[in-house]
PyMOL Python script that loads the backbone (N, CA, C, O; Angstrom):
from pymol import cmd

cmd.read_pdbstr("""\
ATOM      1  N   MET A   1      25.621 -26.931  74.663  1.00  0.00           N
ATOM      2  CA  MET A   1      24.299 -26.364  74.924  1.00  0.00           C
ATOM      3  C   MET A   1      23.268 -27.364  74.381  1.00  0.00           C
ATOM      4  O   MET A   1      23.323 -27.769  73.220  1.00  0.00           O
ATOM      5  N   PRO A   2      22.323 -27.751  75.257  1.00  0.00           N
ATOM      6  CA  PRO A   2      21.253 -28.713  74.800  1.00  0.00           C
ATOM      7  C   PRO A   2      20.318 -28.138  73.806  1.00  0.00           C
ATOM      8  O   PRO A   2      20.074 -26.932  73.755  1.00  0.00           O
ATOM      9  N   ARG A   3      19.773 -29.069  72.978  1.00  0.00           N
ATOM     10  CA  ARG A   3      18.758 -28.594  71.961  1.00  0.00           C
ATOM     11  C   ARG A   3      17.489 -28.141  72.663  1.00  0.00           C
ATOM     12  O   ARG A   3      17.101 -28.658  73.711  1.00  0.00           O
ATOM     13  N   GLN A   4      16.854 -27.144  72.035  1.00  0.00           N
ATOM     14  CA  GLN A   4      15.557 -26.750  72.550  1.00  0.00           C
ATOM     15  C   GLN A   4      14.499 -27.840  72.231  1.00  0.00           C
ATOM     16  O   GLN A   4      14.455 -28.392  71.132  1.00  0.00           O
ATOM     17  N   LYS A   5      13.713 -28.100  73.172  1.00  0.00           N
ATOM     18  CA  LYS A   5      12.638 -29.121  72.907  1.00  0.00           C
ATOM     19  C   LYS A   5      11.573 -28.596  71.982  1.00  0.00           C
ATOM     20  O   LYS A   5      11.166 -27.439  72.084  1.00  0.00           O
ATOM     21  N   LYS A   6      11.117 -29.444  71.076  1.00  0.00           N
ATOM     22  CA  LYS A   6      10.073 -29.129  70.112  1.00  0.00           C
ATOM     23  C   LYS A   6       8.720 -29.139  70.840  1.00  0.00           C
ATOM     24  O   LYS A   6       8.510 -29.886  71.795  1.00  0.00           O
ATOM     25  N   ASP A   7       7.856 -28.324  70.377  1.00  0.00           N
ATOM     26  CA  ASP A   7       6.410 -28.437  70.725  1.00  0.00           C
ATOM     27  C   ASP A   7       5.865 -29.522  69.880  1.00  0.00           C
ATOM     28  O   ASP A   7       6.063 -29.476  68.666  1.00  0.00           O
ATOM     29  N   TYR A   8       5.202 -30.485  70.404  1.00  0.00           N
ATOM     30  CA  TYR A   8       4.750 -31.579  69.658  1.00  0.00           C
ATOM     31  C   TYR A   8       3.355 -32.061  70.050  1.00  0.00           C
ATOM     32  O   TYR A   8       2.850 -31.768  71.134  1.00  0.00           O
ATOM     33  N   ILE A   9       2.752 -32.814  69.126  1.00  0.00           N
ATOM     34  CA  ILE A   9       1.466 -33.403  69.348  1.00  0.00           C
ATOM     35  C   ILE A   9       1.565 -34.840  69.040  1.00  0.00           C
ATOM     36  O   ILE A   9       2.149 -35.193  68.015  1.00  0.00           O
ATOM     37  N   THR A  10       1.035 -35.705  69.853  1.00  0.00           N
ATOM     38  CA  THR A  10       1.136 -37.111  69.569  1.00  0.00           C
ATOM     39  C   THR A  10       0.100 -37.455  68.544  1.00  0.00           C
ATOM     40  O   THR A  10      -1.034 -36.981  68.601  1.00  0.00           O
ATOM     41  N   LEU A  11       0.511 -38.321  67.563  1.00  0.00           N
ATOM     42  CA  LEU A  11      -0.434 -38.711  66.429  1.00  0.00           C
ATOM     43  C   LEU A  11      -0.612 -40.243  66.484  1.00  0.00           C
ATOM     44  O   LEU A  11       0.349 -41.013  66.510  1.00  0.00           O
ATOM     45  N   ASN A  12      -1.845 -40.619  66.499  1.00  0.00           N
ATOM     46  CA  ASN A  12      -2.236 -42.023  66.434  1.00  0.00           C
ATOM     47  C   ASN A  12      -3.251 -42.155  65.253  1.00  0.00           C
ATOM     48  O   ASN A  12      -4.244 -41.436  65.144  1.00  0.00           O
ATOM     49  N   MET A  13      -2.914 -43.114  64.409  1.00  0.00           N
ATOM     50  CA  MET A  13      -3.785 -43.264  63.228  1.00  0.00           C
ATOM     51  C   MET A  13      -3.651 -44.689  62.705  1.00  0.00           C
ATOM     52  O   MET A  13      -2.650 -45.370  62.931  1.00  0.00           O
ATOM     53  N   LYS A  14      -4.691 -45.113  61.999  1.00  0.00           N
ATOM     54  CA  LYS A  14      -4.615 -46.382  61.281  1.00  0.00           C
ATOM     55  C   LYS A  14      -4.131 -46.113  59.818  1.00  0.00           C
ATOM     56  O   LYS A  14      -4.610 -45.198  59.149  1.00  0.00           O
ATOM     57  N   VAL A  15      -3.203 -46.916  59.375  1.00  0.00           N
ATOM     58  CA  VAL A  15      -2.569 -46.758  58.067  1.00  0.00           C
ATOM     59  C   VAL A  15      -2.663 -48.034  57.339  1.00  0.00           C
ATOM     60  O   VAL A  15      -2.509 -49.094  57.945  1.00  0.00           O
ATOM     61  N   ASP A  16      -2.913 -47.995  56.038  1.00  0.00           N
ATOM     62  CA  ASP A  16      -2.939 -49.232  55.241  1.00  0.00           C
ATOM     63  C   ASP A  16      -1.561 -49.976  55.402  1.00  0.00           C
ATOM     64  O   ASP A  16      -0.483 -49.386  55.333  1.00  0.00           O
ATOM     65  N   ALA A  17      -1.692 -51.266  55.612  1.00  0.00           N
ATOM     66  CA  ALA A  17      -0.515 -52.138  55.870  1.00  0.00           C
ATOM     67  C   ALA A  17       0.556 -51.970  54.830  1.00  0.00           C
ATOM     68  O   ALA A  17       1.729 -51.811  55.169  1.00  0.00           O
ATOM     69  N   ASN A  18       0.173 -52.001  53.542  1.00  0.00           N
ATOM     70  CA  ASN A  18       1.129 -51.862  52.466  1.00  0.00           C
ATOM     71  C   ASN A  18       1.932 -50.553  52.494  1.00  0.00           C
ATOM     72  O   ASN A  18       3.143 -50.552  52.272  1.00  0.00           O
ATOM     73  N   ILE A  19       1.227 -49.424  52.774  1.00  0.00           N
ATOM     74  CA  ILE A  19       1.838 -48.133  52.867  1.00  0.00           C
ATOM     75  C   ILE A  19       2.814 -48.142  54.034  1.00  0.00           C
ATOM     76  O   ILE A  19       3.915 -47.606  53.918  1.00  0.00           O
ATOM     77  N   MET A  20       2.416 -48.763  55.195  1.00  0.00           N
ATOM     78  CA  MET A  20       3.261 -48.724  56.379  1.00  0.00           C
ATOM     79  C   MET A  20       4.509 -49.565  56.124  1.00  0.00           C
ATOM     80  O   MET A  20       5.596 -49.199  56.571  1.00  0.00           O
ATOM     81  N   GLN A  21       4.372 -50.694  55.407  1.00  0.00           N
ATOM     82  CA  GLN A  21       5.514 -51.490  55.114  1.00  0.00           C
ATOM     83  C   GLN A  21       6.534 -50.720  54.245  1.00  0.00           C
ATOM     84  O   GLN A  21       7.744 -50.776  54.464  1.00  0.00           O
ATOM     85  N   ARG A  22       5.971 -49.988  53.234  1.00  0.00           N
ATOM     86  CA  ARG A  22       6.845 -49.131  52.369  1.00  0.00           C
ATOM     87  C   ARG A  22       7.525 -48.041  53.190  1.00  0.00           C
ATOM     88  O   ARG A  22       8.714 -47.757  53.042  1.00  0.00           O
ATOM     89  N   PHE A  23       6.695 -47.430  54.083  1.00  0.00           N
ATOM     90  CA  PHE A  23       7.306 -46.359  54.919  1.00  0.00           C
ATOM     91  C   PHE A  23       8.385 -46.891  55.826  1.00  0.00           C
ATOM     92  O   PHE A  23       9.441 -46.270  55.946  1.00  0.00           O
ATOM     93  N   ASN A  24       8.159 -48.027  56.474  1.00  0.00           N
ATOM     94  CA  ASN A  24       9.200 -48.651  57.299  1.00  0.00           C
ATOM     95  C   ASN A  24      10.470 -48.915  56.517  1.00  0.00           C
ATOM     96  O   ASN A  24      11.569 -48.650  57.004  1.00  0.00           O
ATOM     97  N   LYS A  25      10.329 -49.442  55.296  1.00  0.00           N
ATOM     98  CA  LYS A  25      11.475 -49.765  54.417  1.00  0.00           C
ATOM     99  C   LYS A  25      12.171 -48.433  54.062  1.00  0.00           C
ATOM    100  O   LYS A  25      13.400 -48.362  54.102  1.00  0.00           O
ATOM    101  N   TYR A  26      11.437 -47.417  53.729  1.00  0.00           N
ATOM    102  CA  TYR A  26      12.031 -46.143  53.383  1.00  0.00           C
ATOM    103  C   TYR A  26      12.850 -45.623  54.573  1.00  0.00           C
ATOM    104  O   TYR A  26      13.999 -45.215  54.408  1.00  0.00           O
ATOM    105  N   CYS A  27      12.259 -45.639  55.758  1.00  0.00           N
ATOM    106  CA  CYS A  27      12.956 -45.118  56.952  1.00  0.00           C
ATOM    107  C   CYS A  27      14.285 -45.875  57.209  1.00  0.00           C
ATOM    108  O   CYS A  27      15.287 -45.256  57.568  1.00  0.00           O
ATOM    109  N   GLU A  28      14.286 -47.148  57.034  1.00  0.00           N
ATOM    110  CA  GLU A  28      15.464 -47.980  57.187  1.00  0.00           C
ATOM    111  C   GLU A  28      16.488 -47.577  56.127  1.00  0.00           C
ATOM    112  O   GLU A  28      17.664 -47.382  56.435  1.00  0.00           O
ATOM    113  N   GLU A  29      16.035 -47.452  54.873  1.00  0.00           N
ATOM    114  CA  GLU A  29      17.017 -47.139  53.816  1.00  0.00           C
ATOM    115  C   GLU A  29      17.695 -45.781  53.964  1.00  0.00           C
ATOM    116  O   GLU A  29      18.890 -45.627  53.714  1.00  0.00           O
ATOM    117  N   VAL A  30      16.891 -44.802  54.379  1.00  0.00           N
ATOM    118  CA  VAL A  30      17.410 -43.429  54.501  1.00  0.00           C
ATOM    119  C   VAL A  30      18.062 -43.184  55.875  1.00  0.00           C
ATOM    120  O   VAL A  30      18.778 -42.203  56.074  1.00  0.00           O
ATOM    121  N   GLY A  31      17.800 -44.078  56.783  1.00  0.00           N
ATOM    122  CA  GLY A  31      18.454 -43.941  58.138  1.00  0.00           C
ATOM    123  C   GLY A  31      17.784 -42.872  58.928  1.00  0.00           C
ATOM    124  O   GLY A  31      18.474 -42.196  59.691  1.00  0.00           O
ATOM    125  N   GLN A  32      16.464 -42.645  58.818  1.00  0.00           N
ATOM    126  CA  GLN A  32      15.723 -41.677  59.590  1.00  0.00           C
ATOM    127  C   GLN A  32      14.792 -42.380  60.527  1.00  0.00           C
ATOM    128  O   GLN A  32      14.328 -43.492  60.274  1.00  0.00           O
ATOM    129  N   THR A  33      14.526 -41.691  61.637  1.00  0.00           N
ATOM    130  CA  THR A  33      13.431 -42.209  62.534  1.00  0.00           C
ATOM    131  C   THR A  33      12.125 -41.999  61.790  1.00  0.00           C
ATOM    132  O   THR A  33      12.069 -41.211  60.846  1.00  0.00           O
ATOM    133  N   LYS A  34      11.078 -42.692  62.203  1.00  0.00           N
ATOM    134  CA  LYS A  34       9.784 -42.567  61.578  1.00  0.00           C
ATOM    135  C   LYS A  34       9.247 -41.112  61.776  1.00  0.00           C
ATOM    136  O   LYS A  34       8.629 -40.522  60.889  1.00  0.00           O
ATOM    137  N   THR A  35       9.519 -40.589  62.968  1.00  0.00           N
ATOM    138  CA  THR A  35       9.074 -39.210  63.298  1.00  0.00           C
ATOM    139  C   THR A  35       9.712 -38.227  62.351  1.00  0.00           C
ATOM    140  O   THR A  35       9.026 -37.399  61.751  1.00  0.00           O
ATOM    141  N   LEU A  36      11.018 -38.311  62.211  1.00  0.00           N
ATOM    142  CA  LEU A  36      11.735 -37.383  61.275  1.00  0.00           C
ATOM    143  C   LEU A  36      11.252 -37.524  59.850  1.00  0.00           C
ATOM    144  O   LEU A  36      10.946 -36.536  59.183  1.00  0.00           O
ATOM    145  N   ALA A  37      11.187 -38.740  59.398  1.00  0.00           N
ATOM    146  CA  ALA A  37      10.733 -38.993  57.982  1.00  0.00           C
ATOM    147  C   ALA A  37       9.349 -38.479  57.797  1.00  0.00           C
ATOM    148  O   ALA A  37       9.079 -37.762  56.833  1.00  0.00           O
ATOM    149  N   PHE A  38       8.458 -38.821  58.691  1.00  0.00           N
ATOM    150  CA  PHE A  38       7.068 -38.274  58.616  1.00  0.00           C
ATOM    151  C   PHE A  38       7.014 -36.771  58.503  1.00  0.00           C
ATOM    152  O   PHE A  38       6.336 -36.224  57.633  1.00  0.00           O
ATOM    153  N   GLU A  39       7.745 -36.095  59.400  1.00  0.00           N
ATOM    154  CA  GLU A  39       7.753 -34.634  59.395  1.00  0.00           C
ATOM    155  C   GLU A  39       8.313 -34.077  58.102  1.00  0.00           C
ATOM    156  O   GLU A  39       7.761 -33.129  57.544  1.00  0.00           O
ATOM    157  N   ARG A  40       9.352 -34.627  57.640  1.00  0.00           N
ATOM    158  CA  ARG A  40       9.940 -34.192  56.342  1.00  0.00           C
ATOM    159  C   ARG A  40       9.078 -34.436  55.168  1.00  0.00           C
ATOM    160  O   ARG A  40       8.919 -33.557  54.321  1.00  0.00           O
ATOM    161  N   ILE A  41       8.506 -35.615  55.082  1.00  0.00           N
ATOM    162  CA  ILE A  41       7.615 -35.979  53.935  1.00  0.00           C
ATOM    163  C   ILE A  41       6.331 -35.049  53.892  1.00  0.00           C
ATOM    164  O   ILE A  41       5.974 -34.482  52.859  1.00  0.00           O
ATOM    165  N   VAL A  42       5.704 -34.948  55.038  1.00  0.00           N
ATOM    166  CA  VAL A  42       4.510 -34.137  55.171  1.00  0.00           C
ATOM    167  C   VAL A  42       4.831 -32.671  54.871  1.00  0.00           C
ATOM    168  O   VAL A  42       4.110 -32.013  54.121  1.00  0.00           O
ATOM    169  N   SER A  43       5.933 -32.160  55.472  1.00  0.00           N
ATOM    170  CA  SER A  43       6.323 -30.773  55.242  1.00  0.00           C
ATOM    171  C   SER A  43       6.600 -30.457  53.758  1.00  0.00           C
ATOM    172  O   SER A  43       6.163 -29.429  53.240  1.00  0.00           O
ATOM    173  N   ALA A  44       7.323 -31.350  53.095  1.00  0.00           N
ATOM    174  CA  ALA A  44       7.632 -31.230  51.697  1.00  0.00           C
ATOM    175  C   ALA A  44       6.387 -31.250  50.863  1.00  0.00           C
ATOM    176  O   ALA A  44       6.259 -30.464  49.924  1.00  0.00           O
ATOM    177  N   HIS A  45       5.431 -32.157  51.190  1.00  0.00           N
ATOM    178  CA  HIS A  45       4.198 -32.163  50.455  1.00  0.00           C
ATOM    179  C   HIS A  45       3.349 -30.908  50.630  1.00  0.00           C
ATOM    180  O   HIS A  45       2.773 -30.412  49.661  1.00  0.00           O
ATOM    181  N   ILE A  46       3.270 -30.412  51.804  1.00  0.00           N
ATOM    182  CA  ILE A  46       2.520 -29.149  52.040  1.00  0.00           C
ATOM    183  C   ILE A  46       3.227 -28.002  51.345  1.00  0.00           C
ATOM    184  O   ILE A  46       2.554 -27.172  50.733  1.00  0.00           O
ATOM    185  N   ASP A  47       4.538 -27.911  51.405  1.00  0.00           N
ATOM    186  CA  ASP A  47       5.299 -26.883  50.751  1.00  0.00           C
ATOM    187  C   ASP A  47       4.981 -26.825  49.280  1.00  0.00           C
ATOM    188  O   ASP A  47       4.746 -25.765  48.700  1.00  0.00           O
ATOM    189  N   LYS A  48       4.982 -28.093  48.659  1.00  0.00           N
ATOM    190  CA  LYS A  48       4.693 -28.171  47.239  1.00  0.00           C
ATOM    191  C   LYS A  48       3.279 -27.726  46.923  1.00  0.00           C
ATOM    192  O   LYS A  48       3.048 -27.046  45.923  1.00  0.00           O
ATOM    193  N   TYR A  49       2.343 -28.100  47.760  1.00  0.00           N
ATOM    194  CA  TYR A  49       0.939 -27.757  47.592  1.00  0.00           C
ATOM    195  C   TYR A  49       0.820 -26.219  47.694  1.00  0.00           C
ATOM    196  O   TYR A  49       0.192 -25.585  46.846  1.00  0.00           O
ATOM    197  N   GLU A  50       1.401 -25.658  48.693  1.00  0.00           N
ATOM    198  CA  GLU A  50       1.318 -24.129  48.872  1.00  0.00           C
ATOM    199  C   GLU A  50       1.907 -23.437  47.709  1.00  0.00           C
ATOM    200  O   GLU A  50       1.346 -22.453  47.228  1.00  0.00           O
ATOM    201  N   LYS A  51       3.066 -23.928  47.212  1.00  0.00           N
ATOM    202  CA  LYS A  51       3.733 -23.284  46.073  1.00  0.00           C
ATOM    203  C   LYS A  51       2.830 -23.346  44.842  1.00  0.00           C
ATOM    204  O   LYS A  51       2.669 -22.341  44.151  1.00  0.00           O
ATOM    205  N   ASN A  52       2.246 -24.491  44.560  1.00  0.00           N
ATOM    206  CA  ASN A  52       1.322 -24.667  43.371  1.00  0.00           C
ATOM    207  C   ASN A  52       0.040 -23.847  43.570  1.00  0.00           C
ATOM    208  O   ASN A  52      -0.532 -23.348  42.601  1.00  0.00           O
ATOM    209  N   LYS A  53      -0.399 -23.712  44.790  1.00  0.00           N
ATOM    210  CA  LYS A  53      -1.633 -22.903  45.103  1.00  0.00           C
ATOM    211  C   LYS A  53      -1.330 -21.446  44.809  1.00  0.00           C
ATOM    212  O   LYS A  53      -2.190 -20.755  44.264  1.00  0.00           O
ATOM    213  N   LYS A  54      -0.119 -20.934  45.151  1.00  0.00           N
ATOM    214  CA  LYS A  54       0.229 -19.546  44.822  1.00  0.00           C
ATOM    215  C   LYS A  54       0.265 -19.305  43.318  1.00  0.00           C
ATOM    216  O   LYS A  54      -0.206 -18.283  42.818  1.00  0.00           O
ATOM    217  N   LYS A  55       0.848 -20.294  42.602  1.00  0.00           N
ATOM    218  CA  LYS A  55       1.005 -20.157  41.148  1.00  0.00           C
ATOM    219  C   LYS A  55      -0.411 -20.010  40.452  1.00  0.00           C
ATOM    220  O   LYS A  55      -0.611 -19.181  39.563  1.00  0.00           O
ATOM    221  N   THR A  56      -1.327 -20.834  40.902  1.00  0.00           N
ATOM    222  CA  THR A  56      -2.641 -20.898  40.286  1.00  0.00           C
ATOM    223  C   THR A  56      -3.567 -19.722  40.679  1.00  0.00           C
ATOM    224  O   THR A  56      -4.472 -19.361  39.927  1.00  0.00           O
ATOM    225  N   SER A  57      -3.323 -19.129  41.879  1.00  0.00           N
ATOM    226  CA  SER A  57      -4.163 -18.050  42.369  1.00  0.00           C
ATOM    227  C   SER A  57      -3.575 -16.701  42.067  1.00  0.00           C
ATOM    228  O   SER A  57      -4.240 -15.694  42.311  1.00  0.00           O
ATOM    229  N   GLY A  58      -2.397 -16.617  41.564  1.00  0.00           N
ATOM    230  CA  GLY A  58      -1.820 -15.300  41.447  1.00  0.00           C
ATOM    231  C   GLY A  58      -1.411 -15.078  40.049  1.00  0.00           C
ATOM    232  O   GLY A  58      -0.892 -14.012  39.720  1.00  0.00           O
TER     233      GLY A  58
END
""", "prot")
cmd.dss("prot")
cmd.show_as("cartoon", "prot")
cmd.util.cbc("prot")
cmd.orient("prot")
């Protein structure tokens, strides 16, 4: 059974060259595509933010 296609949005942005070099190295080392690595990193960061936000507001 084929995977269900994700709903997605194309992202274009300018990124500091040093950060992009570090990101490229990270992706190579962990064996992830840039898309997957970006999704996981951003999701983890937002999850952490939301968790901390709940602690401070409740």
